[in-house]
N, C-alpha and C positions, 0 to 999 in steps of 0.2 A: 516547469515539466513538459516536456512533448506531449500532445494530445494524443497521437498514436504511435506505434510501435514501426519498426523499419518493413515497409510494406503492408503494415497490419491497419486496416480500417474497419474491422471487424470481422473475426473469423466466419468462413461460412458455416450456417446452421446456428449462430447464436441467435440468442433470444432477448428481447428484454420487455420489462413490465414496471408498471408503477405501484409503490407502495405509498399507501396514504397512513400517516401518524397523525395525531394531534399536532398541529403546528409546522408540520414537515410533509412533503413529499418527495419519496426517493426513488432515482431510477436505479434498477437492479439488472445486471447483465449476466446472463448464463451462455456458458459454452455449449456446443453440440454434444449430445451425448455420444458415450464412447461406442465402437462398434460392438455389436451383440453375437451372439452365435446363432441365433435364428431369428425368424421373423416375428413370432411370439415375441421374444425379449425386445426386440426392437420397437414393437407395439406397446411395451409396457416401460419403455426408456424412462418416464416421469418417475416411476417406482424404483427406488435404488438402496441397496444396503452399504453403499460407498458413505464414507463417514463424511460429515459437511464441512466445506471451508469457507471462509469468506476473506476476500482481497480488498485493501482500503488503498488507495492511491495518495499522492501529495499534493502540494500547493500548486495550482493551476493545472493538476492533471485530471483524469477522470476513469471510469471503468474501463475504458479501451485500453489503458497501459497495461491490462493483465490479458489482453485478447491472444498475447503470443505463448503465455505461459499456461493459461488454463487448459488449454486442450492436451497439452503434454502431461497432465496431472490426471485426466479425465478418468483413467482407468483405475486411480488409486481413491480418489475424493470428489464428492460433488461439489464443485465450485462455483460461487459467486462473486461477483464483483459490483459495489455499490458506487455510484455518484454522491459524494458528500454533498450537503446543502449548498446551492450557489456554485456547484462545478458539474461538468459534464453536462446533462439533460435534467439535473435535479434544481428546481427554483431555490431561491434563498429561503433561509428558516423565516416564520412570522416574527420571532422575536430580534432576527438581526445578529444573533450571537453566533460568532464564528471562533471562539476561542477554542483552545485545544480540549479543555475540558468538556464544552458544548459538543464537541465532533464525537468524544469519546462517549458522552451520553446518548448520541445518536445512533452508535454502533451498537451500545446496550439495548435502548429501546427497538431498534429493528430485530435484534437477536431474541428478545424477550418475545416480540408480537409474533416472529415466524416461528418461534418454538424450535428453532435449528440447534441450540447449544446440547453440549460444548462442541465448539468448532476447532479445527484448523485456523487460526488465525495468522494473516499475513498482509504486512504494512511496508509501504516506501516512504522514506521520508518524512513528511509531516505524518503520513499513515503510519509511519512508524511509532511516532511519539504518542498518536491517538491510541492504537492497539495496546501499547505498553500500558497506559492508564486502564484501559479495559481490563486487562490480564492482572494488573494490581488490585482494582477495585472489585471483580467478579471473576475470581479464579473457576467458579462453576460453570462459566460459559465459555471455556478455553481448554483445550485438548493439547495444543502445541502452539507456540510462538515463532513466526518467522520474521525476522526485521529485515530490511534490505535498504543499506543506507539510511537507517534511522535517524530523524532530527531531535537528537540528544543534545543539551546542553554543551556548547563548545564556546568558551570565554578566554579568549577573544576568538571569534570566527576566523577561518582563514580570508585572506584579502579577497579572494575571487568569488567569496560568499556575501561580501559586505553590500553589493548593489542589492540582492535580495532582500537583506534586512532593511534596508533604507526603504524601502516599499510600505514598511509598517508608519512611516513619518508621513501625512497627509501632505504637507506641502512639499517635500521631494516626490512624492507620486506624481502629484499635478505637475511639478517640473519635468518629470520624465515624460508624462504624456504629451507636454508641449513639444520637447525636444526631440521626439519620434514621430511626431503627426505626420511627417512626410513618409516615414519609412513605408516600403511595400510590405504586403504580407510575406514575401518572400526571403526579404530581410530579416524581418522578426523572426520567422521560423529558423533561418540560418543561425542567428544570434542565439536563439534558445537551445537549439540541438547541439550548437559547439559548447554551450554550458554543461549540458546534461550528460552527453554521450563521451565515452573515452575517446572514440573514432568516428565522428560523424559520417565518414565514408562510407560506413556500414548501412547507412538507411538509403534504401532502392529509390531510385525516381518516383515509382509508384508511392512509396511510403512518404516521402517529401511532399508530393503534391497532394496527398491526403491532409498531411499535416498542415500544408498552407490552407486549403479549404476550411478545415476545422477552425483555425485561427481566425479566417475572416467570419465564420458563425459566431464565434465565440465574443470577438470585438464589437459585434453588432448587438449584443444583449445589454439592455439598459443598467443591469447590476454587474457588469464584469468587472470593472475596476474596484467597485465598493467590497466584492467577495474578495478579490486579490489584498487589497490594502487591509481590511479588517482581519483576514486570516494570517498575513505576515504580521500585522501587530499583535494576533493571540499566539504566533510562535515566539515572537520576543518575548512577551509575558510569560510565557510557561518556561524560558529559560532564565528568567529572574527569579522565579519562585524559589523559596527555600523551606527547609524543615520538612515534615511528611509530605508534604504537596510537591515537593520537588521532583523533576523526572527521574533525576540519578534514585533517589530514594524510593520511588515507584517502580525502578527496575528491581531494586533487591527485593521486594516484597512479591516479586512474580515467581509463581511454584511451576509453572508449564515449562515442560522441557522447550529449549529455545535454540533456535539456529540464527547466527547472525552472519550478514554477507555484505561485505564492504568492496568497493571497487578500488583498485591500486590507482585509476586516473580520474577520481571524484574529487570536482572542483566545488562541492557545496559541502560535504560532509567529510572532514580530513579524515584520512585512514589513521592518524594518529589517535584518533578515539576509539579504535575497534579493540585495543587491548585493554582500555578502561571499561567497556562494554563489557567485554568477556569476563571480566572480573565481577561486575555488577550483576549480570544475570547470573545466578548460581546454576553450574554444571551445563553451561551453555556450550556450543558448538560453534567455533569462529571460522568462517571460510573467507578467503580473500581471492577475489579474481583480478589480477595484476593488470589486464588491459580494459577492464570496465570501468565506466562513469558512475553515475549517480543513479541511473536506471538499469541496473543489471537484468532485471526480467524481462528488460525490452531488446537489451542488447545480446544478451548469452541467455536466452530462455532456457536451453538444453541443460547448461551447467547449473542454473538454479533449480531446475526441476530434478537432477541427479542430486544434488544435495539436499531438497526436501524429501525425496523418496528414502535417502539415508537416515534422515531424522524419523521418519515414518518407522523404518526398520528397526533402528535402535530403540525407540518405544516399543515396538512389538517383542523385542527381545527381552528388554527388561519387563514388561508386563507377564509374559510367558514364563520369565523365571520367578517371579514373585508367585503367580498362580501355582507352578510346579511346587516351588518350595511350601507353600500353605499347603497344598495337598498332601505332600509328604510328611508336613508336622502333624496333620491331621490323622494320617495314618498311624505314625508313632504312638499319638495320644490313644 
């Protein structure tokens, strides 16, 4: 996952804060408040009647992955993005558990502690698998669900995704580290952008330099490879689970209105899984962005924001119709 979007190193006015829970410390990123009509409203920007939203990144990503999208939604939702344990600026969990189930439990614990639920839950890649589990286990916490290239079981995976899956094998991960020891940060960044973007040329020179700097910082963290290996192993294990704990079964249990966004040039999550996902998530809306890769919210944030707004509008229309119908029935009674 690229650590930052095309030219995004953290949008102006963003704030970050630490949230401490038993055994966890999470970094939470919030975009600048939307423009207000007058100074009094600007002074009270922290107090908002906008519905809350929470964004969850993928393997190797961070809350920065949402810096391009969140400001585009700021007039409709009060969005936050978290760094999952071991990624971004969040330290590893005390128990060393990086499974998809543990990541979902982290999101649930954060939402319960913050008292922000129900929220509009948005996830990309690994984050899509995580929030699917959250929506299935705790429907009371989820207003809507938006999944961007979610990492749902695809067996066998497409060939271009195999190297990522192999990170789950410790011996292979160590071999990869030795083979790439001489790679420059620029080489590492180009390889990852080529894997994740439909068109890496969309990344600005400033964005590329910011990504290089972020990779240098991350590779200096003593737990970087451990977090990558154990999280990749957690994804592979989640793919092999059957029965009620399988991710596809979890998808069938989701009650929240769901938006599915897939990229036509995604090299990590095959576009062929889109229709299966649309069938699994009842009443879902499926959108394909033909030129997008694995991180559509970073490549085409305006398009993703437009589809998310349509999801909100459709929910509002359905809710309004239900309220109108209930009022009419009461009047007839």
